[in-house]
N, C-alpha and C positions, 0 to 999 in steps of 0.2 A: 152872879147872874150875868146874862148876856146884855151887852150894850148895843145900841144901834151901830156903833163903829165896828163892833165884832161881827154883826150880821152883814154889814157892808163888805167886809173882807171875806167872809165865808161864802157869800153868794156870788161874788165876782162880776164879770163883764155884762151879764144880762140885766143888771140892776143899776140904778143910779139914785144917789141921795140928792133929792131936789131941794130939800130944806132940812134944818137940823132935826126935825121930827118926822120926815117922810122919806121912805126908801121905796122906790117904785120898780116894778118889773117892766122893762122896756117893751116886752111883747104884749103888754096889756094897755099901753098908751094908744088911745084913738086919735087924740089931737092935743094941742097945747097952745097956750098964748103966753103973754109976758108974765103972768102971775100964777097960772095953774096948769096942771096936766090932767086931762080928762080921760078916765080909764074905762075900759070895757066893763059893763055892769053898773056904771053910773057913779063910781067913786071919783072924788076930786082930790088931788094932792097939790099943796101949795108949792110954788117954785120961788126960791129966794132970788132976789135981783142979783145977788153975788154969784149965783150958780147958773143963771139963765144961759149965758154964752156957752159954758161947758156942756150943759144939758143939750142945747141946740146942736152942737157939733157931734156929741156922742150919739144922740138919737138919730140924726141924719145918717151917720155912719152905720149904725145898727140897721136902719131900714134898708140902706143900700146893700148891706151884706146879706140880709134876709129877704130881699126882693119884695118888700111890702110897699 
């Protein structure tokens, strides 16, 4: 069976693992704060404090590349 690690590898650059049990599509993130990513449609994904800096950098880069 597939593990979240497998999905993370298969999906690639447009996705980020914000927490051990959350894999988010960067295109669906509307906003985020120190603890959560708020998605289009109302879903909320937790952001691990250990992954926050990397998420911030990757999400900013993604937005710049996609002119969002």
